[in-house]
C-alpha positions in Angstrom: 1.8 26.9 -19.8 1.0 24.1 -17.4 2.3 23.0 -13.9 3.2 19.8 -16.1 4.7 21.5 -18.4 7.2 23.6 -16.4 7.7 20.7 -13.8 8.9 18.3 -16.5 10.7 21.4 -17.7 12.6 22.0 -14.1 13.4 17.8 -14.3 15.2 18.4 -17.6 17.2 20.8 -16.5 18.8 18.2 -13.0 20.0 15.4 -12.4 18.4 11.8 -11.2 19.4 12.5 -6.9 17.3 16.3 -7.9 14.6 14.5 -10.1 13.3 12.3 -7.2 13.4 15.4 -4.9 11.1 17.5 -7.4 8.8 14.4 -7.7 8.5 13.9 -3.6 7.7 17.7 -3.0 5.1 17.5 -5.8 4.0 13.4 -4.5 3.6 15.6 -0.9 2.0 18.3 -2.1 -1.3 16.8 -4.0 -0.8 14.1 -1.2 -2.2 16.7 1.8 -4.2 18.2 -1.0 -6.4 15.7 -2.5 -6.4 12.5 -0.1 -8.7 14.6 2.8 -12.1 14.4 -0.1 -10.5 11.2 -1.5 -11.1 9.5 1.7 -14.1 11.9 2.5 -15.9 10.8 -0.2 -15.3 6.8 0.2 -16.8 7.6 3.6 -19.6 9.2 2.7 -20.5 7.1 -0.6 -19.2 3.9 0.7 -18.5 4.1 4.3 -22.4 3.3 5.2 -22.7 -0.5 3.4 -18.9 -1.7 4.5 -20.1 -0.3 8.0 -22.9 -3.2 7.4 -20.8 -5.6 6.3 -18.4 -5.2 8.8 -21.7 -5.7 11.4 -21.8 -9.9 10.7 -17.5 -9.7 10.0 -15.5 -12.7 11.5 -11.9 -12.5 10.1 -9.9 -15.9 10.9 -7.1 -15.6 13.3 -5.2 -17.8 10.9 -5.1 -18.3 6.8 -3.3 -18.7 4.3 -3.2 -15.4 3.1 -3.8 -12.0 5.1 -3.7 -8.5 5.3 -0.9 -6.9 6.7 -0.7 -3.2 8.3 2.3 -1.6 9.5 1.0 1.6 10.8 2.3 3.7 14.4 0.1 6.2 14.0 -3.6 7.0 14.8 -4.0 7.3 11.3 -7.3 9.1 9.6 -7.9 6.3 7.4 -7.5 3.4 9.5 -12.0 3.2 10.6 -11.9 2.9 6.1 -9.8 0.8 5.5 -10.7 -1.8 8.3 -13.6 -2.3 6.7 -12.6 -1.8 3.3 -10.1 -5.1 3.7 -13.1 -6.6 5.5 -15.2 -6.8 3.2 -12.4 -7.3 0.3 -11.5 -9.9 1.2 -13.1 -11.7 4.4 -11.8 -14.8 4.7 -8.3 -13.4 4.7 -6.7 -13.0 8.3 -5.4 -9.2 9.6 -2.2 -8.3 11.5 -1.8 -5.2 12.7 2.3 -4.2 13.1 1.0 -0.7 15.6 2.9 0.9 18.1 2.2 2.5 22.2 1.1 5.5 20.3 -1.8 4.1 18.5 -2.6 0.7 19.7 -5.7 2.2 22.1 -6.9 3.7 19.1 -6.9 0.2 17.1 -8.1 -1.7 19.7 -11.0 0.9 20.0 -11.7 0.8 16.7 -12.0 -2.9 16.7 -14.5 -3.5 19.9 -15.7 -7.0 20.2 -13.6 -8.1 17.0 -10.4 -7.2 18.7 -9.4 -11.1 19.9 -10.0 -12.2 15.6 -6.9 -9.7 14.7 -2.9 -10.2 14.9 -2.3 -7.6 16.8 1.5 -6.8 17.9 3.1 -4.1 19.2 6.4 -3.3 17.2 7.0 0.7 17.4 7.7 2.6 20.1 7.0 6.3 20.3 6.5 9.2 18.5 9.2 9.9 16.7 10.4 12.2 13.3 8.7 11.7 10.2 12.1 10.6 8.5 12.8 8.0 11.0 9.7 7.0 10.7 9.6 6.2 7.0 13.2 4.2 7.7 11.8 2.2 10.7 9.4 0.8 7.9 11.9 0.0 5.7 13.6 -1.7 8.1 10.9 -3.3 8.9 9.7 -4.5 5.9 13.6 -6.0 4.6 13.8 -7.8 8.1 13.1 -11.2 7.8 12.6 -11.6 11.6 9.0 -9.8 10.6 7.6 -12.9 8.0 8.7 -14.9 10.7 5.7 -13.5 13.1 2.5 -14.4 9.7 1.2 -17.4 10.5 0.5 -17.5 5.9 1.8 -18.7 3.0 0.9 -15.1 1.0 0.3 -11.4 2.4 -0.9 -8.7 1.3 0.7 -5.0 2.6 -2.0 -2.5 3.1 -1.3 1.7 3.9 -3.8 4.5 4.7 -3.5 5.9 1.8 -4.9 3.0 -0.5 -8.7 2.3 -1.2 -9.8 -1.8 -2.5 -12.4 -1.3 -5.5 -13.0 -4.6 -5.8 -13.4 -8.0 -4.2 -9.5 -9.7 -3.7 -9.8 -13.1 -5.9 -7.5 -15.5 -4.3 -5.9 -16.8 -7.4 -4.0 -13.6 -7.4 -2.0 -14.9 -4.7 0.9 -16.0 -6.6 4.8 -15.7 -7.1 7.3 -14.2 -5.2 6.5 -11.2 -5.3 4.4 -8.1 -6.7 3.2 -4.7 -6.7 2.0 -1.7 -9.0 3.7 -2.1 -11.8 6.2 1.9 -12.3 5.6 3.8 -15.1 9.1 4.6 -16.1 10.0 0.8 -15.4 7.3 -1.2 -16.2 9.2 -5.2 -16.3 10.3 -4.7 -12.8 7.8 -6.7 -10.3 7.1 -3.0 -9.3 5.9 -2.4 -6.0 4.1 0.3 -3.7 1.5 0.9 -1.0 -0.7 -2.4 -1.9 1.6 -5.5 -2.5 1.5 -9.5 -2.9 4.4 -10.6 -1.3 5.5 -14.9 -0.6 6.4 -15.2 3.0 8.8 -17.8 2.2 10.0 -15.6 -0.5 10.6 -12.8 1.9 12.8 -14.7 4.9 14.4 -16.3 2.9 15.9 -13.0 0.6 15.7 -10.5 4.1 18.2 -13.5 5.5 20.6 -13.8 2.4 21.1 -10.1 1.7 20.0 -8.4 5.2 21.4 -10.8 7.5 22.5 -7.6 9.8 19.5 -6.4 10.5 21.5 -3.2 12.5 22.3 -1.6 9.2 19.1 1.0 7.5 18.3 -0.9 5.0 19.8 1.6 2.5 16.0 2.2 -0.5 13.0 2.6 0.0 11.5 -1.3 0.9 9.5 -2.1 -1.8 12.5 -1.0 -4.5 14.5 -2.7 -2.5 12.7 -6.4 -2.2 12.1 -5.4 -5.8 15.9 -5.7 -6.7 16.4 -8.6 -5.1 13.1 -10.5 -6.3 14.7 -9.6 -9.3 17.4 -11.9 -8.5 16.6 -14.8 -7.8 12.5 -14.2 -7.5 9.8 -14.8 -9.5 6.7 -12.4 -10.3 3.8 -11.8 -12.9 3.4 -10.3 -16.1 2.2 -6.9 -16.8 -1.0 -7.3 -17.5 -1.7 -9.2 -13.8 -0.1 -6.4 -12.0 -1.7 -3.8 -13.7 -5.4 -5.1 -13.5 -4.4 -6.0 -9.7 -2.8 -3.0 -8.4 -2.6 0.7 -9.4 -0.3 4.3 -8.7 1.8 4.6 -11.9 0.6 2.8 -15.1 -3.4 3.9 -15.5 -5.4 1.2 -15.3 -9.7 1.1 -15.5 -10.6 -1.0 -13.0 -7.6 -2.2 -11.0 -8.7 -4.0 -7.5 -6.3 -1.7 -5.7 -5.7 2.1 -6.3 -3.2 3.3 -4.4 -1.8 7.4 -4.3 -2.2 8.3 -8.0 -3.3 11.7 -7.3 0.4 11.7 -6.8 1.3 11.3 -10.5 -1.8 12.3 -12.1 -0.2 15.7 -14.1 2.3 13.7 -14.6 0.5 11.3 -16.7 -2.5 13.4 -18.1 -0.8 16.4 -19.1 -4.3 16.7 -20.9 -5.9 18.5 -18.1 -8.3 18.9 -15.0 -11.3 17.3 -17.4 -9.2 14.6 -18.2 -8.5 14.3 -14.1 -12.1 14.3 -13.4 -13.1 12.1 -15.6 -10.0 9.3 -14.4 -12.4 9.7 -11.4 -15.0 9.4 -11.8 -14.5 6.0 -12.6 -12.1 5.2 -10.1 -14.2 6.1 -7.3 -17.1 3.8 -8.5 -17.5 0.8 -7.2 -20.2 -1.6 -5.7 -20.4 -2.6 -2.2 -22.8 -5.9 -2.6 
């Protein structure tokens, strides 16, 4: 019996909350095993070309569209992510919300380009993982944080995404969207990379979470997803699926996030199907 079938049989016998715990535990295991291999491959294969682009790159301090990174750790993928977003959207400004634990690390990575980035020391200290996750969810549901970003649209960037294609600025549309969730493909979605209209984020966060001392009760992208369904707009599934990929497979997405965490659920065909998927996703052209 395959590992996928064992997990599915186990999930059929428990309630939804326990199902989520099973999947989350499984995702963490797969991530810690597979992520280093993915990013080592990206570094070896595309790192030199991205670094050559980086040498002549200068982002605008202000632009209509901005990348936003919220990361309090000196994350090992930071070097690659910075060069990846530079190549993918050189006309976009960059905001990095960091902590007193990783600000010096980030400034060192940026070198003489540091003055062209918007760096905001937002977090303090090295705290337990659970609290860090809650702080992250609170950050993206707090209207005051969006008010610090001088842009019309943002693309959120987590440390476990990679961008395969230069971004088309026409993808900055509607109020919000992320990858289509396999279990609910018509929703706006979410994930490690999302498009958000700043004005709409301020509106819904101020309306639905006015007291920012109360924690956001669920993951922030799920929270935004639900509020957008009540009073916002999002593009159709085809646009969302070809822009972001996480739980719904696509052969040529712009951005990939944590696919390894879900591969054994959506590809029960086995190892060769898994490897075939990744050969394709990890093959792209850096000009």
